[in-house]
N, C-alpha and C positions, 0 to 999 in steps of 0.2 A: 328422903333416906330410904334405903332398901333394907330388907330384913337380913340380919347377919346372925340370926339365932342358930343356924346350922353350922356355923364356923366353930371348930373346936380349938384352934390355935391361931393367934395373930403373930406373924413373923416379920420382924423389921430387920433389914439388911443395911449396914453401913459399909459401903463398898470401898475397896482400896485397890491399888495396882497389883500388889502381890497376893494379898489375902483380904478377906472380908470379915466383919464381925456380925454375928447373927444373934438376936435376942427374940425369944418367943414367949408369949404369955397366953394364958387361958382367959376366957371371958371373966373369970373371977379374979384376975390379976395375979394368978399363981405362975411363977416362972417355970416354963417348961423346957427351955433351952437357952444357953448363954455361953457361946464360945466362938473361937476363930474358925473360919472356913478357908480352905485353899482355893485359889482361883483356877481350878481345873474342872472340866466337865465331869469326869468320872467321880471325883471326890464330892462335887456338889450333888450329883445324882444319888450317890450313896447316902449322904446325910439327909437329903430331902425325902428319899424313899423310906428311910428308917422313921423319920418324923411322921410321914403320912401313914405308915403301918401302925405306929404307936397311938397317934391321936385322931386320925381320920382327916377331915377337911381342914385345910390350912389356907390362910389368907396372907399374901406376901406384899410388903411395901418396900421398894428399893429407893434409896435416896438419889441415885444418878442413873436412871434407866436408859438414857440415850447414849451414854458413853461407856465407862468402865463397868457399869452395872448391867450391861446388855446380856452378858453370858449367864449370870445367875437368874436373870429375869426370863431368858429364853428357856433355860432348864426348868424353872418353876412352871412356866406355861405349858411346856411339853409334858410334864408329869401330870398336870391337871389342877394345879393350884390356882386359886383365885388371886389375881394380881391387881394392884391399885397404883395410881399415879395422880399427881396434881395436874391442873390445866397447864401450868408452866412446864411440867415435865413432858406432857403429851406433845407440845408444840414442836420440839426438835425431832420427835419421831414421826412428824407429819400427820398427827392425829388430833382429834378434838372430841369432847364428850358427846356431842350431837344429841341433846335432849334427854340424856339419862339422868336420873336423880343421883346426887352425891351419896356415897356410902358412909363417909365419916368426915369429921372436921379435925384437923390437927392444928396445934398452936405452937408458936415458938416459946422458949422458956420465959420470956418477959410477959407473954400473954397479949402483947400489942398487935401481933400479926397472926393471921390464920390462913389456912388453905383447905379447900375441899378435895377429898380423894374420890376419884372415879375409877370404875372398873375398866381395865385395858381390853378385855374381851368384847366389851360393848362399844368401845371407841371406834369412830369411823375416820377414814382419811379426810384431810382438809381439802375442801373443794376450792378450786381456783375461782377468783372473782370474775363473773362474766362481764363483758364489755358494756353491757347495758347498765350495770351497777357502777362500773369504774368511771364512766364519763361524767355522771352527775357529781361524784365525789371530787373529781379533778376540777370541775367547774367551781365547786364550793371552795376548794383550796386556792384556786386562782384568784377568787375574790378576796381572800385573806392575805394573799402574797403580792398583789399588784398595787403599786402606788397610784393613788387617784390623779396626781398631777403629772408625774413623770412617765406613767404607763409602763414602768419596768416591773417585770415579775421576778421577785426575789426567791431564793431557795428556802427562806424561812418566813414565818408569819410576821406581818407588820403590826406595830402598835396603833392600829387605826382608831381604836376607841379613845386612847389617851392623847396621841399626837395628831391624829387625823391624816397622817401621810407617812412616807418613809423618812428616815432620819436626815437624809440629804436635802429633801425638800423642806423639812421643818426648820433646821438650823444651819444648813450648809455643810455639814460634816460629810466629806466625800465617802462614797460607798465603794467597797472592794469590787472591781469589775467581775470577779469570779462569783460574787454573791447574787447576781441578777442576770436576766436576759433582757437586752435592750428594748426590743419591741414586744408587744403582747403576742404570745405564742398561741395559736389555735391548736386545740387538741387533735392529734392525728387520727384518733379512733372515731371521731364524730365527723360525718360528712358535712 
């Protein structure tokens, strides 16, 4: 966890197509702001600027940062707010936490599921998997997808631990021809 003692207000945005709803609380859980916001850049800048002038440092969490929440998030980042997102929210933006410590943990109302919040300014672009790493993964998947008797590679993993083979070899149930490749396919990336 990182130190958030310098944050004066925590602002949560529930974004919508036409307008958003913003709720801000202080570290002592005193409500500092609770109202609707219009989905226009000048209005967002005006409200965010007033909040920063009144309270100081603000930390922002947006529920849909990769889609309709992109505008308020961009405005908040431009003003200098600290912005947070979960790993699941970072992925559509092409980002990942890249070794940073989580800032906070949020829970759903039932308390059964949780997510870690990471700072957007510290997130890095997702790096593509190099071919050196992709080939061994493909080889491992081929072992799980290839029938030992028929030598067909299926598009799904086979129940090799329970049946010991594909369904067709086990009990004669015909397999859909779209679900497999007839001969074992050699990976094109490996010489």
